[in-house]
BAZANU-238318 format. One record per residue (C-alpha): residue number from 1; residue in one letter; z, y, x. Coordinates in nm, 3 decimals, padded with zeros to 5 digits, always signed. Each point is the difference from the previous one (the first is absolute). Example, Ala and Ser with C-alpha at 12.3 -4.5 7.8 and 13.67 -1.06 7.14 Angstrom:
1	A	+00.780	-00.450	+01.230
2	S	-00.066	+00.344	+00.137
This chain:
1	M	+00.000	+00.000	+00.000
2	D	-00.101	+00.341	+00.137
3	S	+00.283	+00.227	+00.101
4	V	+00.026	+00.338	-00.169
5	H	-00.113	+00.284	+00.224
6	P	+00.286	+00.243	+00.057
7	S	-00.005	+00.343	-00.157
8	G	-00.047	+00.315	+00.206
9	R	+00.376	+00.071	+00.002
10	D	+00.073	-00.356	+00.116
11	E	-00.263	+00.034	+00.272
12	H	+00.161	+00.315	+00.138
13	R	+00.341	-00.167	-00.004
14	A	-00.140	-00.305	+00.181
15	Q	-00.161	+00.219	+00.264
16	A	+00.325	+00.190	+00.048
17	R	+00.178	-00.329	+00.070
18	D	-00.282	-00.130	+00.219
19	P	-00.118	+00.255	+00.259
20	S	-00.278	-00.239	+00.112
21	A	-00.217	+00.117	-00.292
22	A	+00.028	+00.365	+00.106
23	A	-00.058	-00.097	+00.363
24	R	-00.324	-00.180	-00.095
25	R	-00.129	+00.302	-00.187
26	N	+00.093	+00.232	+00.286
27	Q	-00.192	-00.224	+00.241
28	E	-00.294	+00.009	-00.241
29	A	+00.013	+00.381	-00.017
30	L	-00.006	+00.026	+00.380
31	L	-00.295	-00.239	+00.029
32	L	-00.188	+00.179	-00.278
33	G	+00.045	+00.328	+00.185
34	L	-00.148	-00.162	+00.310
35	A	-00.293	-00.138	-00.203
36	V	-00.074	+00.346	-00.144
37	L	+00.024	+00.157	+00.348
38	I	-00.245	-00.252	+00.150
39	S	-00.246	+00.046	-00.287
40	C	+00.010	+00.380	+00.018
41	S	-00.036	-00.006	+00.379
42	G	-00.307	-00.225	-00.031
43	Y	-00.152	+00.231	-00.262
44	A	+00.054	+00.309	+00.217
45	Y	-00.131	-00.173	+00.313
46	T	-00.313	-00.116	-00.182
47	G	-00.074	+00.357	-00.109
48	L	+00.050	+00.130	+00.353
49	A	-00.225	-00.272	+00.143
50	T	-00.286	+00.052	-00.247
51	T	+00.012	+00.374	-00.080
52	D	+00.223	+00.141	+00.279
53	R	+00.252	+00.124	-00.255
54	I	+00.271	-00.134	-00.227
55	P	-00.153	-00.092	-00.337
56	G	+00.026	+00.264	-00.271
57	G	+00.150	-00.252	-00.237
58	F	+00.275	-00.105	+00.241
59	A	+00.281	+00.156	-00.204
60	G	-00.122	-00.177	-00.314
61	F	-00.032	-00.331	+00.181
62	A	+00.350	+00.031	+00.149
63	G	+00.145	+00.088	-00.340
64	A	-00.180	-00.292	-00.166
65	M	+00.123	-00.246	+00.263
66	A	+00.355	+00.131	-00.037
67	C	-00.015	-00.049	-00.378
68	L	-00.155	-00.347	+00.038
69	A	+00.298	-00.096	+00.216
70	L	+00.275	+00.187	-00.188
71	V	-00.076	-00.104	-00.359
72	P	+00.006	-00.380	+00.054
73	H	+00.298	+00.040	+00.232
74	L	+00.199	+00.176	-00.272
75	A	-00.112	-00.266	-00.246
76	A	+00.123	-00.270	+00.239
77	R	+00.334	+00.178	+00.040
78	R	+00.042	+00.005	-00.376
79	W	-00.151	-00.330	-00.115
80	A	-00.016	-00.222	+00.312
81	P	+00.286	+00.108	+00.231
82	Y	+00.033	-00.338	+00.174
83	A	-00.373	-00.038	+00.079
84	D	-00.135	-00.066	+00.348
85	P	-00.019	+00.338	+00.180
86	L	-00.321	-00.084	+00.189
87	I	-00.242	-00.090	-00.280
88	L	-00.055	+00.351	-00.138
89	P	-00.034	+00.179	+00.340
90	L	-00.256	-00.257	+00.117
91	A	-00.208	+00.051	-00.316
92	V	+00.019	+00.380	+00.031
93	L	-00.096	-00.009	+00.368
94	L	-00.299	-00.229	-00.060
95	S	-00.115	+00.222	-00.289
96	G	+00.037	+00.308	+00.220
97	I	-00.202	-00.158	+00.281
98	G	-00.268	-00.089	-00.253
99	L	-00.020	+00.361	-00.123
100	V	-00.029	+00.127	+00.359
101	L	-00.278	-00.246	+00.079
102	L	-00.195	+00.088	-00.315
103	Y	+00.036	+00.373	+00.075
104	R	-00.135	-00.067	+00.348
105	L	-00.290	-00.207	-00.140
106	D	-00.082	+00.263	-00.263
107	F	-00.081	+00.242	+00.279
108	S	-00.247	-00.235	+00.174
109	Y	-00.152	-00.138	-00.321
110	G	-00.050	+00.352	-00.131
111	E	-00.186	+00.100	+00.317
112	R	-00.216	-00.312	+00.022
113	Y	-00.060	-00.099	-00.363
114	S	+00.105	+00.313	-00.198
115	S	+00.229	-00.227	-00.200
116	D	+00.288	+00.113	-00.223
117	P	+00.353	+00.004	+00.145
118	T	+00.225	-00.290	-00.096
119	A	+00.341	+00.090	+00.143
120	S	+00.092	+00.221	-00.298
121	N	-00.099	-00.277	-00.242
122	Q	+00.206	-00.250	+00.200
123	L	+00.298	+00.235	-00.017
124	M	-00.034	+00.007	-00.379
125	W	+00.002	-00.381	-00.014
126	T	+00.302	-00.003	+00.233
127	V	+00.186	+00.222	-00.244
128	I	-00.094	-00.237	-00.285
129	G	+00.113	-00.301	+00.205
130	V	+00.334	+00.159	+00.088
131	G	+00.045	+00.100	-00.364
132	L	-00.060	-00.361	-00.106
133	C	+00.252	-00.115	+00.262
134	V	+00.263	+00.235	-00.138
135	G	-00.083	-00.105	-00.356
136	V	+00.050	-00.367	+00.086
137	L	+00.337	+00.073	+00.163
138	V	+00.111	+00.188	-00.311
139	A	-00.134	-00.243	-00.262
140	L	+00.051	-00.338	+00.171
141	K	+00.373	-00.037	+00.042
142	D	-00.019	-00.369	+00.091
143	H	-00.302	-00.172	+00.156
144	R	+00.089	-00.325	-00.181
145	R	-00.131	+00.152	-00.323
146	L	-00.350	-00.061	+00.134
147	Q	+00.067	-00.374	-00.014
148	R	+00.014	+00.008	-00.379
149	S	-00.371	+00.073	-00.044
150	I	-00.171	-00.182	+00.288
151	Y	-00.263	-00.170	-00.219
152	L	-00.096	+00.326	-00.169
153	T	-00.019	+00.159	+00.345
154	M	-00.230	-00.275	+00.122
155	A	-00.223	+00.028	-00.309
156	V	-00.044	+00.374	+00.055
157	A	-00.060	-00.061	+00.373
158	L	-00.276	-00.252	-00.071
159	V	-00.173	+00.240	-00.239
160	L	+00.013	+00.278	+00.259
161	L	-00.113	-00.236	+00.277
162	M	-00.307	-00.116	-00.192
163	A	-00.089	+00.337	-00.152
164	P	-00.210	+00.136	+00.292
165	A	-00.244	-00.293	-00.036
166	F	-00.109	+00.141	-00.337
167	F	-00.097	+00.340	+00.138
168	P	-00.363	+00.015	+00.112
169	D	+00.028	+00.218	+00.309
170	D	+00.082	-00.134	+00.344
171	T	+00.173	+00.226	+00.251
172	Y	-00.091	-00.083	+00.360
173	G	-00.090	-00.356	-00.104
174	A	+00.324	-00.089	-00.181
175	K	+00.121	+00.028	-00.359
176	R	+00.359	+00.112	+00.020
177	W	-00.006	+00.324	-00.204
178	I	+00.045	+00.074	-00.370
179	Y	-00.178	+00.314	-00.124
180	L	+00.135	+00.204	-00.290
181	G	-00.226	+00.302	-00.030
182	S	+00.037	+00.205	+00.317
183	L	+00.314	-00.191	+00.103
184	S	+00.004	-00.322	+00.198
185	F	+00.273	-00.223	+00.138
186	Q	+00.043	-00.335	+00.171
187	P	+00.205	-00.231	-00.223
188	G	+00.037	-00.251	+00.284
189	E	+00.246	+00.232	+00.174
190	F	+00.238	-00.022	-00.298
191	V	-00.078	-00.365	-00.069
192	K	+00.150	-00.111	+00.332
193	T	+00.339	+00.144	-00.106
194	M	-00.024	-00.146	-00.352
195	I	-00.096	-00.341	+00.134
196	T	+00.289	+00.017	+00.246
197	V	+00.238	+00.053	-00.293
198	F	-00.150	-00.299	-00.182
199	F	+00.009	-00.227	+00.306
200	A	+00.364	+00.090	+00.065
201	G	+00.101	-00.081	-00.358
202	Y	-00.208	-00.317	-00.018
203	L	+00.126	-00.139	+00.330
204	V	+00.363	+00.067	-00.089
205	I	-00.044	-00.225	-00.303
206	H	-00.202	-00.278	+00.167
207	R	+00.109	+00.008	+00.364
208	N	+00.211	-00.319	-00.021
209	A	-00.294	-00.200	-00.133
210	L	-00.227	+00.152	+00.265
211	A	+00.247	-00.060	+00.284
212	L	+00.154	-00.339	-00.072
213	T	-00.288	-00.217	-00.122
214	G	-00.313	-00.144	+00.158
215	R	-00.089	-00.282	+00.232
216	K	+00.016	-00.002	+00.381
217	V	-00.324	-00.053	+00.196
218	L	+00.006	+00.000	+00.382
219	G	+00.342	+00.165	-00.005
220	V	-00.110	+00.282	-00.231
221	R	+00.126	+00.004	-00.359
222	L	-00.302	+00.085	-00.213
223	P	+00.037	+00.174	-00.336
224	P	-00.032	-00.225	-00.308
225	G	-00.318	+00.028	-00.203
226	R	+00.165	+00.159	-00.304
227	Q	+00.175	+00.265	+00.209
228	L	-00.320	+00.061	+00.198
229	A	-00.165	+00.139	-00.316
230	P	+00.131	+00.359	+00.043
231	I	-00.136	+00.038	+00.352
232	L	-00.332	-00.151	-00.112
233	A	-00.018	+00.253	-00.284
234	V	+00.072	+00.290	+00.235
235	W	-00.254	-00.136	+00.249
236	V	-00.271	-00.020	-00.265
237	L	+00.083	+00.348	-00.128
238	S	-00.017	+00.148	+00.350
239	L	-00.341	-00.162	+00.050
240	L	-00.121	+00.142	-00.331
241	V	+00.105	+00.346	+00.113
242	L	-00.185	-00.058	+00.325
243	V	-00.319	-00.120	-00.172
244	F	-00.026	+00.234	-00.298
245	E	+00.153	+00.315	+00.149
246	R	-00.085	-00.065	+00.366
247	D	+00.346	+00.133	+00.090
248	L	+00.098	-00.195	+00.310
249	G	+00.315	+00.203	+00.066
250	T	+00.157	-00.044	-00.344
251	S	-00.079	-00.371	+00.004
252	L	+00.166	-00.051	+00.339
253	I	+00.310	+00.201	-00.096
254	F	+00.030	-00.170	-00.338
255	F	-00.014	-00.356	+00.132
256	G	+00.196	+00.072	+00.320
257	L	+00.277	+00.165	-00.200
258	F	+00.043	-00.307	-00.218
259	V	+00.017	-00.234	+00.300
260	V	+00.258	+00.219	+00.177
261	M	+00.219	+00.017	-00.309
262	L	-00.033	-00.375	-00.056
263	Y	+00.125	-00.064	+00.352
264	A	+00.285	+00.251	-00.042
265	A	+00.107	-00.169	-00.324
266	T	-00.029	-00.364	+00.112
267	E	+00.022	+00.011	+00.384
268	R	-00.268	-00.272	+00.003
269	F	-00.267	+00.029	+00.266
270	S	-00.228	-00.223	-00.207
271	W	-00.070	+00.295	-00.231
272	V	-00.114	+00.207	+00.298
273	L	-00.217	-00.289	+00.119
274	C	-00.159	-00.041	-00.343
275	G	-00.053	+00.375	-00.025
276	L	-00.172	+00.024	+00.339
277	L	-00.228	-00.295	-00.077
278	M	-00.095	+00.135	-00.341
279	A	-00.057	+00.353	+00.133
280	S	-00.222	-00.135	+00.278
281	A	-00.200	-00.217	-00.240
282	G	-00.045	+00.288	-00.243
283	A	-00.104	+00.241	+00.276
284	V	-00.262	-00.242	+00.134
285	V	-00.150	-00.064	-00.345
286	V	-00.004	+00.361	-00.122
287	G	-00.106	+00.132	+00.341
288	S	-00.304	-00.227	-00.011
289	V	-00.098	+00.082	-00.359
290	E	+00.091	+00.362	-00.081
291	P	-00.237	+00.243	+00.181
292	H	+00.241	+00.294	+00.030
293	V	+00.279	-00.213	+00.149
294	K	-00.250	-00.177	+00.225
295	G	-00.121	+00.340	+00.122
296	R	+00.353	+00.105	+00.090
297	I	+00.053	-00.323	+00.194
298	D	-00.330	+00.047	+00.187
299	A	+00.092	+00.361	+00.088
300	W	+00.337	-00.123	+00.125
301	Q	-00.153	-00.272	+00.217
302	H	-00.272	+00.225	+00.145
303	P	+00.130	+00.359	-00.025
304	F	-00.223	+00.155	+00.266
305	E	-00.320	-00.148	-00.139
306	A	+00.067	+00.205	-00.312
307	L	-00.057	+00.320	+00.201
308	H	-00.373	-00.067	-00.037
309	S	+00.022	-00.078	-00.372
310	Q	-00.138	+00.239	-00.260
311	Q	+00.267	-00.093	-00.255
312	A	+00.249	+00.281	-00.069
313	G	+00.346	-00.073	+00.131
314	S	-00.092	-00.318	+00.184
315	D	+00.077	+00.156	+00.339
316	Q	+00.350	+00.121	-00.091
317	L	+00.185	-00.275	+00.185
318	A	-00.193	+00.061	+00.322
319	K	+00.069	+00.374	-00.018
320	A	+00.365	-00.069	-00.074
321	L	+00.030	-00.219	+00.308
322	F	-00.159	+00.274	+00.210
323	G	+00.251	+00.245	-00.148
324	F	+00.297	-00.220	+00.087
325	G	-00.139	-00.046	+00.351
326	S	-00.051	+00.372	+00.060
327	G	+00.358	+00.073	-00.109
328	G	+00.158	-00.192	+00.286
329	I	+00.378	+00.002	+00.026
330	T	+00.084	+00.354	-00.113
331	G	-00.316	+00.102	-00.188
332	T	-00.219	+00.308	+00.013
333	G	+00.244	+00.209	-00.204
334	L	-00.007	+00.092	-00.370
335	G	-00.322	+00.182	-00.079
336	R	-00.162	-00.095	+00.331
337	G	-00.182	-00.319	-00.102
338	H	-00.295	-00.085	-00.223
339	P	+00.128	-00.239	-00.270
340	E	-00.243	+00.151	-00.251
341	L	-00.284	-00.190	+00.170
342	I	+00.115	-00.312	-00.185
343	G	-00.113	+00.155	-00.329
344	F	+00.155	-00.018	-00.346
345	A	+00.254	-00.273	+00.092
346	G	+00.172	+00.220	+00.259
347	R	+00.232	+00.127	-00.271
348	S	+00.084	-00.340	-00.149
349	D	+00.047	-00.327	+00.190
350	F	-00.142	+00.145	+00.323
351	I	+00.255	+00.281	+00.010
352	L	+00.187	-00.216	+00.250
353	T	-00.290	+00.061	+00.239
354	T	+00.089	+00.370	-00.002
355	V	+00.350	-00.095	+00.114
356	G	-00.140	-00.228	+00.271
357	E	-00.248	+00.256	+00.132
358	E	+00.210	+00.316	-00.013
359	L	+00.352	-00.138	+00.046
360	G	-00.096	-00.303	+00.208
361	L	+00.165	-00.337	+00.024
362	A	+00.340	+00.171	-00.002
363	G	-00.065	+00.172	-00.333
364	T	-00.148	-00.315	-00.153
365	M	+00.307	-00.199	+00.100
366	V	+00.228	+00.267	-00.149
367	V	-00.181	-00.021	-00.334
368	L	+00.007	-00.380	+00.000
369	V	+00.370	+00.000	+00.094
370	L	+00.072	+00.231	-00.295
371	Y	-00.170	-00.250	-00.230
372	A	+00.189	-00.285	+00.165
373	L	+00.330	+00.185	-00.048
374	L	-00.071	+00.058	-00.368
375	A	-00.086	-00.368	-00.049
376	Q	+00.311	-00.098	+00.198
377	R	+00.219	+00.214	-00.224
378	G	-00.147	-00.185	-00.295
379	L	+00.085	-00.334	+00.158
380	S	+00.347	+00.128	+00.091
381	T	+00.046	+00.098	-00.364
382	A	-00.100	-00.354	-00.100
383	V	+00.262	-00.146	+00.233
384	T	+00.279	+00.216	-00.141
385	A	-00.100	-00.024	-00.368
386	R	+00.240	-00.212	-00.204
387	D	-00.232	-00.124	-00.275
388	P	-00.295	-00.241	+00.059
389	F	-00.247	+00.219	-00.193
390	G	+00.085	+00.304	+00.212
391	K	-00.034	-00.202	+00.319
392	L	-00.346	-00.130	-00.089
393	L	-00.117	+00.336	-00.135
394	A	+00.101	+00.178	+00.322
395	V	-00.172	-00.270	+00.209
396	G	-00.315	+00.034	-00.210
397	L	-00.011	+00.379	+00.021
398	A	+00.049	-00.009	+00.379
399	A	-00.263	-00.274	+00.033
400	A	-00.250	+00.194	-00.214
401	L	+00.036	+00.304	+00.225
402	A	-00.025	-00.206	+00.319
403	L	-00.303	-00.195	-00.127
404	Q	-00.186	+00.317	-00.098
405	V	+00.067	+00.162	+00.337
406	F	-00.117	-00.319	+00.171
407	V	-00.327	-00.035	-00.192
408	V	-00.082	+00.369	+00.053
409	A	+00.109	+00.036	+00.364
410	G	-00.140	-00.343	+00.087
411	G	-00.333	+00.095	-00.155
412	V	-00.046	+00.332	+00.183
413	M	+00.111	-00.158	+00.329
414	G	-00.242	-00.291	-00.035
415	L	+00.263	-00.273	-00.041
416	I	-00.120	-00.099	-00.349
417	P	-00.294	+00.105	-00.222
418	L	+00.019	+00.344	-00.157
419	T	+00.161	+00.011	-00.344
420	G	-00.040	+00.362	-00.108
421	K	+00.363	+00.032	-00.114
422	A	+00.186	+00.328	+00.048
423	L	+00.259	+00.024	+00.276
424	P	+00.334	+00.052	-00.181
425	F	+00.125	+00.361	-00.014
426	L	-00.257	+00.123	+00.257
427	A	-00.343	-00.048	-00.155
428	K	-00.167	+00.211	-00.268
429	S	+00.076	-00.191	-00.320
430	G	+00.204	+00.126	-00.290
431	S	+00.043	-00.346	-00.154
432	S	+00.128	-00.152	+00.323
433	L	+00.236	+00.290	+00.068
434	V	+00.160	-00.008	-00.346
435	A	+00.027	-00.380	+00.006
436	N	+00.170	+00.008	+00.340
437	W	+00.256	+00.254	-00.120
438	L	+00.071	-00.232	-00.292
439	M	+00.068	-00.274	+00.255
440	V	+00.236	+00.235	+00.187
441	A	+00.190	+00.073	-00.321
442	L	+00.051	-00.371	-00.071
443	L	+00.122	-00.064	+00.354
444	I	+00.245	+00.290	-00.027
445	R	+00.129	-00.135	-00.331
446	I	+00.048	-00.356	+00.136
447	S	+00.169	+00.125	+00.318
448	D	+00.232	+00.218	-00.209
449	S	+00.100	-00.304	-00.206
450	A	+00.067	-00.198	+00.319
451	G	+00.205	+00.284	+00.151
452	R	+00.195	+00.042	-00.322
453	A	+00.089	-00.372	+00.001
454	R	+00.120	+00.021	+00.361
455	A	+00.215	+00.303	-00.082
456	A	+00.153	-00.182	-00.298
457	R	+00.103	-00.292	+00.223
458	R	+00.152	+00.227	+00.263
459	P	+00.381	+00.036	-00.034
460	D	+00.124	+00.347	-00.098
């Protein structure tokens, strides 16, 4: 039975008795101030490097970043006082770095292609994302309420996942957008969170059957046929997404997320083995049949041959590798490179190339470490959570973030075929940005519940 969330007066009394809650929020405030300072410094430096003066909108940018840090921090103080103090600063810092990079790219894209600026639009979506984060903290007092409607959540997720296939237009070869008049959004970005909620609820109910049954073959306990049905269904669905929507990134994240959560719930390596075999078989079949996926695999295997191709965008990987190589260890400096040569994708998945070229290997590692820290805080939340649903939900949210960073970074670095997904928090994509702030809100809520439980067990 769910515990009743304490009233505001009870919360203040609890915090007065337990100074650890106030200490966490003070640490968060200090880290948020550092995140705002780094973002504003990067914005000012970019203006000096590209126009030899501090940008005219610097005061507005600084004020916006301060509000984007202050509002969710005050919300956390009021509605999630025991939450992990690192989650929110990491999200704000990554969002700030993304705004700086887009401002820098707007300058070069405007000179070369006369394209419209995107940093101001990204700032608007950041405000919407932070507003959604605050709204979730206010409205969702207990994350376990999500467990009550997991099948409805999954039904809505499936409708959203399949919806892009019914829209006639392809965007850069894939169908991942829904168009409503002049507006468009990628439902797959929200689906990954909704599916994570469903998987967490489903596995809490069935984990004993999935973990304790099955026959042993060559020392490996294989899942029984009846319990193998869910992973087969998810495998088939991921292949359908890959075939009909040609969305390699969503398919990889969707299936990989399920396998990770299965392993976390059952601690059986056989699920990982089955998942790897099925993913490999599906990739071979679809990669041989579907032309768009096959083209991405060919471009991945022979990136420099694509430099002589007449197909738009086929040479992006080769140019990205040249960009990473020219950056060296410390990079050319913000505003001193030529990331716009990659073309339209320089603001989406290939935005990491801008980091590699202008901030070098050092800057790229900093960005990847920030992602790793955010995923680690999610896993740490899972370890400290008291309820099984919260544990699995935190694992799934951290895994979804890590998988998306891997498929994007691995694609632009030539480790795996390109997927076209947006790099979380950094890339130009309103849908991805809002969905990632929703993920942050859920992690804050789960970590607050875990911290509250620890405080309740601590002697007065």
